[in-house]
C-alpha positions as CSV (number, residue, x, y, z in Angstrom):
1,X,7.6,-5.7,-20.8
2,X,6.4,-3.1,-18.3
3,X,8.4,0.1,-18.4
4,X,8.9,3.0,-16.0
5,X,6.9,6.0,-17.2
6,X,9.0,8.3,-19.4
7,X,11.9,5.9,-19.7
8,X,13.0,2.6,-21.2
9,X,13.9,1.0,-17.9
10,X,12.0,-2.0,-16.6
11,X,10.0,-1.6,-13.5
12,X,11.6,-2.9,-10.3
13,X,10.1,-5.6,-8.1
14,X,11.4,-6.5,-4.6
15,X,10.6,-9.8,-3.0
16,X,11.2,-10.1,0.8
17,X,11.3,-13.8,1.3
18,X,13.9,-16.5,2.4
19,X,15.8,-18.3,-0.3
20,X,13.4,-21.2,-0.7
21,X,11.0,-22.6,-3.3
22,X,8.4,-19.9,-2.7
23,X,10.9,-17.1,-2.8
24,X,12.5,-18.3,-6.0
25,X,9.0,-18.8,-7.6
26,X,8.0,-15.2,-6.7
27,X,11.2,-13.8,-8.3
28,X,10.8,-16.1,-11.4
29,X,7.2,-15.1,-12.0
30,X,8.0,-11.4,-11.6
31,X,10.8,-11.7,-14.1
32,X,8.5,-13.4,-16.5
33,X,6.2,-10.4,-16.3
34,X,9.0,-8.2,-17.4
35,X,10.0,-6.9,-14.0
36,X,13.5,-6.4,-12.7
37,X,13.1,-8.6,-9.7
38,X,15.4,-8.9,-6.6
39,X,15.0,-11.0,-3.5
40,X,16.1,-10.0,0.0
41,X,15.8,-11.4,3.5
42,X,15.1,-10.2,6.1
43,X,12.9,-7.3,5.4
44,X,14.6,-4.0,4.7
45,X,12.1,-1.2,4.3
46,X,14.8,1.3,3.3
47,X,15.5,-0.4,-0.1
48,X,12.0,-0.4,-1.5
49,X,12.1,3.2,-2.8
50,X,11.1,3.5,-6.5
51,X,9.7,0.0,-6.6
52,X,6.7,-0.9,-8.8
53,X,5.9,-4.1,-6.9
54,X,6.8,-5.3,-3.4
55,X,6.1,-8.8,-2.3
56,X,6.7,-9.6,1.4
57,X,6.4,-12.7,3.5
58,X,4.3,-11.9,6.6
59,X,4.7,-14.4,9.4
60,X,2.9,-12.6,12.3
61,X,0.7,-9.6,12.8
62,X,3.2,-7.4,14.7
63,X,6.0,-7.8,12.2
64,X,6.7,-4.0,11.9
65,X,9.4,-4.3,9.2
66,X,7.3,-6.5,6.9
67,X,4.2,-4.3,7.4
68,X,6.3,-1.2,6.6
69,X,7.3,-2.6,3.2
70,X,3.7,-3.3,2.4
71,X,3.0,0.4,3.0
72,X,5.5,1.5,0.4
73,X,4.2,4.6,-1.5
74,X,3.5,4.3,-5.2
75,X,4.1,0.5,-5.1
76,X,1.7,-2.3,-5.5
77,X,2.2,-4.5,-2.5
78,X,1.5,-8.2,-2.3
79,X,1.5,-9.9,1.1
80,X,2.7,-13.6,1.2
81,X,1.0,-15.1,4.3
82,X,3.0,-17.8,6.1
83,X,-0.3,-19.4,7.2
84,X,-3.9,-19.1,6.1
85,X,-4.9,-16.7,8.8
86,X,-7.7,-14.0,8.7
87,X,-5.7,-11.9,11.2
88,X,-2.6,-11.9,9.0
89,X,-4.7,-11.0,5.9
90,X,-6.4,-8.2,7.8
91,X,-3.1,-6.8,9.0
92,X,-1.7,-7.0,5.5
93,X,-4.6,-5.1,3.9
94,X,-4.5,-2.5,6.7
95,X,-0.9,-1.9,6.0
96,X,-1.6,-1.3,2.3
97,X,-1.4,-4.6,0.5
98,X,-3.4,-4.8,-2.7
99,X,-3.0,-8.6,-3.0
100,X,-2.7,-11.6,-0.7
101,X,-1.0,-15.0,-1.4
102,X,-0.9,-17.9,1.0
103,X,2.1,-20.2,1.3
104,X,2.8,-22.6,-0.3
105,X,2.7,-20.6,-3.5
106,X,1.3,-21.8,-6.8
107,X,2.5,-20.4,-10.1
108,X,-0.9,-19.5,-11.4
109,X,-1.9,-17.7,-8.2
110,X,1.4,-15.7,-8.2
111,X,1.0,-14.8,-11.9
112,X,-2.6,-13.6,-11.3
113,X,-1.6,-11.5,-8.3
114,X,1.3,-9.9,-10.2
115,X,-1.1,-9.0,-13.1
116,X,-3.6,-7.4,-10.7
117,X,-0.8,-5.5,-8.8
118,X,0.6,-4.1,-12.0
119,X,-2.9,-3.2,-13.3
120,X,-3.8,-1.4,-10.1
121,X,-0.5,0.5,-10.0
122,X,-1.0,1.7,-13.6
123,X,-4.6,2.8,-12.7
124,X,-3.3,4.7,-9.6
125,X,-0.6,6.4,-11.7
126,X,-3.2,7.6,-14.2
127,X,-5.4,9.0,-11.5
128,X,-2.4,10.8,-9.9
129,X,-1.4,12.3,-13.3
130,X,-5.0,13.4,-13.8
131,X,-5.2,15.0,-10.4
132,X,-1.9,16.8,-11.1
133,X,-3.3,18.2,-14.4
134,X,-6.5,19.3,-12.7
135,X,-4.6,21.1,-9.9
136,X,-2.4,22.9,-12.5
137,X,-5.4,23.9,-14.5
138,X,-7.1,25.3,-11.4
139,X,-4.0,27.2,-10.4
140,X,-3.7,28.7,-13.9
141,X,-7.4,29.6,-14.0
142,X,-7.1,31.4,-10.6
143,X,-4.1,33.4,-11.8
144,X,-5.9,34.5,-15.0
145,X,-9.0,35.4,-13.1
146,X,-6.9,37.5,-10.6
147,X,-5.2,39.4,-13.4
148,X,-8.6,39.9,-15.1
149,X,-10.1,41.4,-12.0
150,X,-7.1,43.6,-11.6
151,X,-7.4,45.0,-15.1
152,X,-11.2,45.5,-14.6
153,X,-10.6,47.5,-11.4
154,X,-7.8,49.6,-12.9
155,X,-9.4,50.5,-16.3
156,X,-13.1,50.3,-15.5
157,X,-13.8,47.8,-18.2
158,X,-15.7,44.6,-18.2
159,X,-14.2,41.2,-17.3
160,X,-14.6,40.1,-20.9
161,X,-12.7,43.1,-22.2
162,X,-10.0,42.7,-19.6
163,X,-9.6,39.0,-20.5
164,X,-9.3,39.9,-24.2
165,X,-6.6,42.5,-23.5
166,X,-4.7,40.0,-21.4
167,X,-5.0,37.4,-24.2
168,X,-3.9,39.8,-26.9
169,X,-0.8,40.9,-24.8
170,X,0.2,37.3,-24.3
171,X,-0.2,36.4,-28.0
172,X,1.8,39.5,-29.0
173,X,4.7,38.5,-26.8
174,X,4.4,34.7,-27.5
175,X,4.0,34.0,-23.8
176,X,1.6,31.6,-22.1
177,X,-1.5,33.5,-20.9
178,X,-1.1,32.1,-17.3
179,X,2.6,33.2,-17.2
180,X,1.8,36.7,-18.2
181,X,-1.1,36.9,-15.7
182,X,1.1,35.6,-12.9
183,X,3.8,38.2,-13.7
184,X,1.2,40.9,-13.7
185,X,-0.4,40.1,-10.4
186,X,3.0,39.5,-8.7
187,X,4.3,42.9,-9.9
188,X,1.1,44.6,-8.7
189,X,1.4,42.9,-5.3
190,X,5.0,44.1,-5.0
191,X,4.0,47.7,-5.8
192,X,1.2,47.6,-3.2
193,X,3.5,46.1,-0.6
194,X,6.2,48.8,-1.2
195,X,3.6,51.5,-0.6
196,X,2.5,50.1,2.8
197,X,4.0,52.1,5.7
198,X,6.9,50.4,7.5
199,X,7.2,50.2,11.2
200,X,10.8,51.3,10.9
201,X,9.9,54.6,9.3
202,X,9.9,57.7,11.5
203,X,6.5,58.9,12.6
204,X,7.1,62.3,10.9
205,X,7.4,60.5,7.6
206,X,3.7,59.4,7.9
207,X,2.5,62.8,9.1
208,X,4.3,64.9,6.5
209,X,2.1,66.3,3.8
210,X,2.4,65.6,0.1
211,X,4.8,67.5,-2.1
212,X,3.2,70.1,-4.3
213,X,4.1,68.1,-7.4
214,X,3.0,64.8,-6.0
215,X,-0.3,63.8,-7.5
216,X,-0.5,60.3,-6.0
217,X,-2.9,59.7,-3.2
218,X,-1.2,56.5,-2.1
219,X,-4.2,54.4,-3.3
220,X,-3.0,50.9,-4.1
221,X,-5.1,51.0,-7.3
222,X,-3.2,54.0,-8.5
223,X,0.1,52.3,-7.7
224,X,-1.1,49.3,-9.8
225,X,-2.3,51.6,-12.6
226,X,1.1,53.4,-12.7
227,X,2.8,50.0,-13.0
228,X,0.4,48.6,-15.6
229,X,0.6,51.7,-17.7
230,X,4.2,50.9,-18.6
231,X,3.4,47.2,-19.1
232,X,3.1,45.2,-22.3
233,X,-0.7,44.9,-21.6
234,X,-1.1,48.6,-21.8
235,X,0.8,48.8,-25.0
236,X,-1.1,45.9,-26.5
237,X,-4.5,47.3,-25.6
238,X,-3.6,50.8,-26.8
């Protein structure tokens, strides 16, 4: 029986069809495939949220409600054509249908379309999960590279040495490398932003000279270095 990802619940199927032989056949075949099937008429696009399969009777090419149900995100849509019409089939595919049936329905054809719809939905779900993992890996890699460049600029070391210091600091504190890199770069950005002159400050504040005991030049790199010197990375690398 098909299950929703990460749960023991059966996947939901919605059939938009009058209560006749074809409508009951569609519900029965979906139930046989392990889906929690419900039938409604007329079309109600608002109730198809979180559906795995949507099967909709399409009677004419400008039926906006029916076409809207076929465009349901994350659902495998099957169009049930009232007549064998190329125009109806084209409208259904354009709307997002991945399968087409023509009335009157036959059990074998319905079963085949449901199998294909579920297979396509599972394939799309795997692709979406893979894309999400790739995007997360790319974001993590960018954060680590940013922190590595920051350490390289501050300490005058190679990128390999900077990465090794970052890795050792993360291991010593039992934190993910990406999490530590993100915290480091965000803290450095805050220090740099705090040093930038504000439009609300008096002009004399920008023109006043440094105090005799002030050794900072206002260089953002020095601000970052002052921050990092007190950080876990400094302690780990020392």
